[in-house]
C-alpha positions in Angstrom: 87.2 131.1 98.2 85.0 130.3 101.2 84.8 126.6 100.1 88.6 126.3 99.9 89.0 127.8 103.4 86.4 125.5 104.8 88.0 122.5 103.2 91.4 123.5 104.5 90.0 123.9 108.0 88.5 120.5 107.9 91.7 118.9 106.6 93.8 120.7 109.3 91.3 119.6 112.0 91.3 116.0 110.7 95.2 115.9 110.7 95.3 117.4 114.2 92.9 114.7 115.5 94.9 111.9 113.9 98.1 113.3 115.5 96.5 113.6 118.9 95.0 110.1 118.7 98.4 108.7 117.6 100.2 110.5 120.5 97.6 109.3 123.0 97.9 105.7 121.7 101.7 105.6 121.9 101.7 107.3 125.3 99.1 105.0 126.7 100.9 102.0 125.3 104.2 103.0 126.9 102.6 103.7 130.2 100.8 100.3 130.1 104.2 98.6 129.2 105.9 100.4 132.1 103.2 99.3 134.6 103.4 95.7 133.3 107.2 95.7 133.5 107.2 96.7 137.1 104.5 94.1 138.0 105.9 91.2 135.9 109.6 91.7 135.2 111.2 89.2 132.9 113.8 86.5 133.9 117.3 87.4 134.8 118.4 86.7 131.2 116.6 89.9 130.1 114.2 88.2 127.8 111.0 89.5 129.5 109.2 92.8 129.3 112.2 94.8 130.5 115.4 94.1 128.7 118.6 95.6 130.1 121.0 97.4 127.9 124.2 99.4 128.3 126.8 100.9 125.9 127.8 103.8 123.8 125.3 105.9 121.8 126.4 105.5 118.2 123.7 107.5 116.4 120.7 109.7 117.1 118.1 110.0 114.3 115.3 112.6 114.5 113.1 111.3 111.7 110.2 110.4 114.0 107.3 112.7 114.9 107.1 111.7 118.6 110.6 110.8 119.5 114.1 109.9 118.2 115.7 106.7 117.2 118.8 106.1 119.3 121.4 103.4 118.1 123.3 102.0 121.1 126.2 99.5 120.9 125.0 97.1 123.6 128.0 95.6 125.5 125.8 92.7 126.8 125.1 91.4 123.3 128.0 93.2 121.5 125.5 94.4 118.9 123.9 97.7 117.8 120.3 98.1 119.0 117.9 100.7 117.5 115.5 102.0 120.2 112.9 104.7 120.3 113.4 107.4 122.9 110.1 109.2 123.7 110.8 112.6 125.5 108.4 112.9 128.5 107.6 109.2 128.4 110.9 107.4 128.6 112.5 108.1 132.0 115.8 110.0 131.6 118.2 110.1 134.5 121.4 112.1 135.0 123.4 113.3 132.9 120.6 113.7 130.4 122.8 113.2 127.3 120.5 111.4 124.9 120.8 113.9 122.1 124.2 113.2 120.6 126.7 110.5 119.8 129.3 109.4 122.4 127.9 109.2 125.9 127.5 105.8 127.6 124.1 104.6 128.7 122.6 102.0 131.0 118.9 101.2 131.2 115.9 99.0 130.3 113.9 98.8 127.1 110.7 97.1 125.9 111.4 95.0 122.7 109.2 96.9 120.3 109.2 100.6 119.2 107.0 102.6 116.9 108.3 105.4 114.7 105.7 107.6 113.0 107.8 109.1 110.1 108.0 112.9 109.7 108.8 112.6 106.0 105.4 111.0 105.4 103.5 113.8 107.2 103.3 111.8 110.4 101.2 109.2 108.7 103.6 106.4 107.9 104.6 103.9 110.7 107.7 101.8 111.0 108.7 99.4 113.7 112.0 99.7 115.7 113.7 97.0 117.9 112.8 98.6 121.2 111.3 101.5 123.2 113.5 102.9 126.0 111.7 102.7 129.3 114.4 104.1 131.6 118.0 105.2 130.8 120.9 107.0 132.5 123.8 108.5 130.7 127.4 109.5 131.3 128.5 113.1 130.9 130.3 112.4 127.7 
């Protein structure tokens, strides 16, 4: 019984370390991107480090360990864009409505997002179109 408990403790500690390192890596990467974006913004066409977007939230998916995937119908490109929203890292301005379909948004995103899947025990990684850097929303 003692061997099983010891093995379980080691596995739990290993999993906690992996999750902590992944969170630190993602957080550090986003902070680095935000600093770069303020120092070297992209051209007016929006093809640099900070790409502007705006439109209606079409879907919010909570399948990621460290954030949610938000699908926004971008009025600039007239296309749906899947972006990662990282609570605590992505800047969220008034009216704070990133959790349901319907509100309109305006903001900036970095053209790469990382989703660590919950269904795979926070060990499987998939790539999303973007990571929201800053966003403001309408009331509804």
